[in-house]
GULUM-400187 format. One line per 10 residues: number of its first residue (from 1); for each residue z negated, y, x of C-alpha. Coordinates in steps of 0.2 Angstrom, whole numbers. Layout:
<rs>
NUM) Z Y X | ... $
</rs>
This chain:
<rs>
1) 0 0 0 | 5 17 6 | -9 31 8 | -16 32 -10 | -14 49 -18 | -19 52 -36 | -20 67 -47 | -30 73 -62 | -19 87 -70 | -27 95 -85 $
11) -21 110 -94 | -32 126 -96 | -30 126 -115 | -48 124 -120 | -63 114 -115 | -61 98 -106 | -63 83 -118 | -74 69 -113 | -58 58 -113 | -51 69 -99 $
21) -67 67 -89 | -64 48 -91 | -47 50 -84 | -53 60 -70 | -66 48 -66 | -54 33 -65 | -42 43 -54 | -57 47 -43 | -64 29 -42 | -47 22 -38 $
31) -44 35 -24 | -61 32 -16 | -59 13 -18 | -43 13 -8 | -48 27 5 | -36 38 -4 | -35 56 -9 | -40 63 -27 | -31 79 -32 | -34 92 -46 $
41) -19 101 -52 | -19 114 -65 | -4 112 -77 | -3 130 -84 | 15 132 -88 | 12 133 -107 | 6 151 -106 | 6 152 -125 | -8 140 -126 | -18 147 -111 $
51) -36 150 -114 | -46 162 -104 | -61 154 -95 | -54 136 -97 | -49 134 -79 | -66 138 -73 | -74 127 -86 | -63 112 -79 | -70 116 -62 | -88 118 -67 $
61) -87 102 -78 | -80 91 -64 | -93 98 -52 | -108 94 -63 | -101 76 -66 | -99 74 -47 | -81 71 -48 | -76 82 -33 | -57 83 -29 | -51 82 -11 $
71) -37 95 -15 | -37 108 -28 | -33 126 -32 | -51 130 -24 | -51 118 -9 | -33 119 -4 | -23 106 5 | -6 103 13 | 3 104 -4 | -2 120 -11 $
81) -1 129 -23 | -10 118 -35 | -7 129 -51 | 10 125 -59 | 12 144 -64 | 12 148 -45 | 26 135 -42 | 40 142 -54 | 54 144 -41 | 51 126 -35 $
91) 55 119 -53 | 70 130 -55 | 79 122 -40 | 77 105 -47 | 82 110 -65 | 98 117 -57 | 101 101 -48 | 101 92 -64 | 113 105 -72 | 125 104 -57 $
101) 126 85 -58 | 128 84 -77 | 111 77 -81 | 105 92 -90 | 113 107 -100 | 109 124 -107 | 105 125 -126 | 105 141 -135 | 99 135 -152 | 87 146 -162 $
111) 71 139 -170 | 80 141 -187 | 95 131 -181 | 84 117 -175 | 75 116 -191 | 91 115 -200 | 97 101 -189 | 82 91 -193 | 84 94 -211 | 102 88 -211 $
121) 97 72 -202 | 82 69 -214 | 94 70 -229 | 106 58 -220 | 92 46 -219 | 87 47 -201 | 69 42 -200 | 65 52 -183 | 77 67 -182 | 80 71 -163 $
131) 90 82 -152 | 100 68 -144 | 117 61 -140 | 122 61 -158 | 116 77 -164 | 119 87 -148 | 137 88 -152 | 134 98 -168 | 123 111 -159 | 125 127 -149 $
141) 124 121 -131 | 134 121 -114 | 141 104 -120 | 149 111 -135 | 153 129 -129 | 166 134 -117 | 161 140 -99 | 165 158 -104 | 154 157 -120 | 140 150 -110 $
151) 142 164 -96 | 143 178 -109 | 127 172 -118 | 118 171 -102 | 123 188 -96 | 119 195 -112 | 101 189 -110 | 102 177 -125 | 87 165 -125 | 90 147 -119 $
161) 82 131 -113 | 87 118 -102 | 88 100 -110 | 88 83 -101 | 105 74 -105 | 100 56 -110 | 113 43 -109 | 111 33 -125 | 116 17 -115 | 102 19 -103 $
171) 90 4 -102 | 73 9 -95 | 61 -4 -88 | 43 1 -83 | 30 -10 -76 | 14 -2 -81 | -1 -8 -70 | -12 -10 -86 | 1 -14 -100 | 14 -24 -90 $
181) 33 -22 -93 | 38 -8 -105 | 56 -9 -111 | 65 6 -120 | 83 9 -125 | 90 26 -121 | 96 28 -139 | 78 30 -145 | 75 45 -133 | 78 63 -136 $
191) 85 77 -125 | 68 84 -120 | 67 102 -115 | 64 103 -96 | 64 122 -94 | 58 134 -108 | 66 151 -112 | 52 160 -102 | 59 152 -86 | 44 140 -84 $
201) 46 121 -85 | 39 109 -98 | 26 96 -93 | 40 83 -91 | 49 92 -77 | 35 100 -68 | 24 85 -67 | 38 74 -60 | 43 87 -47 | 25 90 -42 $
211) 20 72 -41 | 35 69 -30 | 32 84 -18 | 13 80 -18 | 17 62 -13 | 7 55 -28 | 7 36 -27 | -1 31 -44 | -1 41 -60 | -17 36 -70 $
221) -17 45 -87 | -21 42 -105 | -11 31 -117 | -4 46 -126 | 8 49 -112 | 15 31 -113 | 29 36 -125 | 35 50 -112 | 35 37 -97 | 53 31 -100 $
231) 59 49 -99 | 49 52 -83 | 57 36 -76 | 74 43 -79 | 69 60 -72 | 64 51 -56 | 81 42 -56 | 92 58 -59 | 82 69 -47 | 84 56 -33 $
241) 66 51 -32 | 67 33 -38 | 62 26 -21 | 46 36 -21 | 42 34 -40 | 23 31 -42 | 16 17 -51 | 10 20 -68 | -6 15 -77 | -9 21 -95 $
251) -28 20 -100 | -33 14 -117 | -38 27 -130 | -56 32 -133 | -60 28 -152 | -73 34 -164 | -89 24 -164 | -82 14 -179 | -66 10 -170 | -56 19 -184 $
261) -45 31 -175 | -45 42 -159 | -61 51 -155 | -59 69 -159 | -70 85 -159 | -71 84 -178 | -77 66 -178 | -90 70 -164 | -97 85 -173 | -98 75 -189 $
271) -108 61 -181 | -119 74 -171 | -115 71 -153 | -106 81 -139 | -87 79 -135 | -87 91 -120 | -97 89 -103 | -104 107 -104 | -107 120 -117 | -91 128 -123 $
281) -90 145 -131 | -73 146 -139 | -66 164 -134 | -54 163 -149 | -66 158 -163 | -83 162 -155 | -89 144 -159 | -102 137 -148 | -100 118 -144 | -115 110 -136 $
291) -111 100 -120 | -118 83 -114 | -127 93 -100 | -136 105 -112 | -140 90 -124 | -150 82 -110 | -138 69 -104 | -139 66 -85 | -122 67 -75 | -124 50 -67 $
301) -128 42 -84 | -113 49 -91 | -102 43 -77 | -109 26 -79 | -106 26 -97 | -88 33 -96 | -84 20 -83 | -86 6 -96 | -75 14 -108 | -60 3 -105 $
311) -66 -5 -89 | -77 -20 -86 | -83 -27 -69 | -83 -44 -76 | -101 -47 -72 | -118 -44 -82 | -122 -28 -71 | -122 -12 -82 | -131 0 -71 | -120 6 -56 $
321) -122 21 -44 | -106 30 -41 | -105 21 -24 | -106 4 -33 | -93 9 -46 | -81 14 -32 | -83 -3 -24 | -82 -13 -40 | -68 -3 -49 | -50 -9 -51 $
331) -36 -5 -63 | -33 -24 -65 | -50 -24 -75 | -45 -10 -87 | -41 -16 -104 | -26 -12 -115 | -35 -10 -131 | -44 5 -137 | -62 7 -133 | -76 13 -145 $
341) -87 28 -140 | -104 21 -143 | -116 35 -143 | -131 24 -144 | -126 15 -128 | -124 32 -120 | -142 36 -125 | -147 19 -118 | -139 23 -101 | -148 40 -101 $
351) -165 32 -104 | -162 20 -89 | -157 34 -77 | -170 46 -84 | -185 34 -81 | -179 31 -63 | -178 49 -59 | -189 57 -45 | -204 64 -54 | -204 80 -43 $
361) -186 83 -48 | -191 83 -67 | -207 92 -65 | -200 109 -63 | -190 106 -79 | -205 101 -89 | -215 116 -82 | -201 128 -87 | -200 120 -105 | -219 121 -107 $
371) -219 139 -101 | -203 145 -110 | -206 137 -127 | -225 135 -128 | -232 148 -116 | -241 134 -107 | -243 134 -88 | -244 117 -80 | -247 112 -62 | -234 102 -52 $
381) -247 87 -53 | -249 88 -71 | -230 90 -74 | -227 74 -63 | -240 65 -73 | -232 70 -89 | -215 62 -83 | -224 46 -78 | -233 45 -95 | -217 48 -105 $
391) -202 42 -95 | -202 25 -105 | -203 33 -122 | -190 47 -122 | -171 48 -120 | -169 66 -114 | -178 77 -102 | -181 91 -115 | -191 78 -126 | -205 78 -113 $
401) -213 95 -115 | -215 94 -134 | -222 76 -133 | -235 81 -121 | -243 96 -130 | -259 86 -134 | -263 87 -116 | -265 105 -117 | -273 108 -134 | -285 100 -147 $
411) -277 90 -161 | -272 101 -176 | -270 86 -188 | -275 68 -188 | -265 52 -193 | -270 49 -211 | -268 30 -210 | -280 29 -195 | -292 40 -204 | -292 30 -220 $
421) -292 13 -212 | -301 15 -195 | -313 30 -196 | -330 24 -201 | -348 25 -195 | -345 12 -181 | -329 21 -175 | -339 37 -174 | -353 28 -164 | -340 20 -153 $
431) -331 36 -148 | -347 46 -146 | -354 33 -134 | -338 34 -124 | -338 53 -124 | -356 54 -118 | -352 41 -104 | -337 51 -98 | -347 67 -94 | -348 69 -75 $
441) -332 58 -73 | -319 72 -71 | -308 61 -60 | -306 44 -67 | -292 31 -65 | -284 23 -80 | -292 6 -75 | -309 14 -73 | -307 22 -90 | -302 6 -99 $
451) -316 -4 -90 | -329 9 -95 | -324 9 -114 | -324 -10 -115 | -340 -13 -105 | -349 1 -114 | -345 -5 -132 | -349 -23 -127 | -366 -18 -122 | -369 -10 -139 $
461) -361 -25 -149 | -346 -15 -154 | -328 -22 -153 | -318 -11 -142 | -301 -17 -148 | -305 -13 -166 | -310 5 -162 | -296 9 -149 | -285 17 -162 | -299 28 -168 $
471) -302 34 -150 | -284 38 -148 | -284 48 -164 | -299 59 -158 | -290 63 -142 | -272 66 -147 | -273 66 -166 | -260 52 -167 | -262 33 -171 | -250 28 -157 $
481) -242 34 -142 | -241 32 -123 | -254 23 -113 | -271 30 -119 | -280 27 -103 | -267 36 -93 | -269 51 -105 | -288 50 -102 | -285 50 -83 | -274 65 -84 $
491) -286 75 -95 | -302 70 -85 | -319 65 -92 | -326 82 -96 | -310 87 -106 | -310 70 -116 | -328 72 -120 | -325 90 -127 | -310 84 -136 | -319 69 -145 $
501) -334 80 -150 | -322 93 -157 | -312 79 -167 | -329 72 -174 | -333 89 -181 | -316 91 -188 | -316 74 -196 | -333 76 -205 $
</rs>
């Protein structure tokens, strides 16, 4: 295999969809697995759809995810520029080559004339009206006009496009790395526009030229581009690039959680989960869409989850570091069929990564949340203790602060079921004895706290297990929660004593 070079080529037309992140990830993993180069190219030739801030959003999203390109508009490289809008002159040369060799032509048809052509074809019973070998002869183009008429129109500044001239007798065969052989007859293809009236190329011409000049060896992209692949194969042929044509791999669609149709922003919004990596404030509508980052998902967890959308290592292993993913990844193990976006599985991945996070790393976030939302100051030690206490019980980092408020304040309400079923004279005696025994034990380990409770109650003929829930309620107000002895250790003996005494008075 020659030096592997792959590219992710998004258009700055809005926020980066999570499906785009998956495509970028698979390109990145394939490049790194094969000691190759991962390129980011901005395909911004469609200026009518350009959205302010979208390019910077793409950059920030990939940085947060940890999918760093080796070459890009920001990191440079030997094949700059990496924005298609800055490569306009390059494409014009290749479009002219196609014109000169009879493989493309000028078309002067107005939008109204194109609509009329399609209507005529529909009325004639044509299922998919196209601008092709049959219909082009009835249209206003350099194949039906004389050279003088074409020259006059161009000199007068009349708008025109350049269309690819598809031979209906062409047989296109493509061996896709994921889907196997794809066979298409030229009569089913239409004469796609290669250069628009504004002088900029369409995706079809620009990406072929760029992939050739940037020495791309593999084109790994979404399934939605599979219908365009035969056209691209023909462009490689007629531009004289056939010998260096990259291998194609079309990734499976990402489906809604129920498997019924492609995952869209509307479907994600309806089901209440993000579709973009970062918050996106649409400059046109003003709509704010919450990103995976702001929703509390960790980038490593997101990458691990996305890697399983269409790929499977063939083992029981589910948790992979980025380095392990790189070693395990191969296009041979990517599926053809669409893959469901299971948000519950994404949450599971997030839980696994969250509980294995370094406590010091999460402590500052917990401290910031407590201060900002509740005006509570917590030491580094307490914040780390909160992380260890709650890491097995939460899905997102931002759930820790609100679930730890009982460490900083007396209960404001008490579990009614525990009050009615467990709170009696014996329970009050048990917790009172324990509270008194805790005085003078400000520093107490969870093991010591537990032993003290059980030994003390046994000495007084009281069953410890029966009264454990009542003890928890007097300390936290709840009937269940994290390890109670850990909570007692964090609070310290004096604070627990005061808390129990306060609750006894409230419960009278």
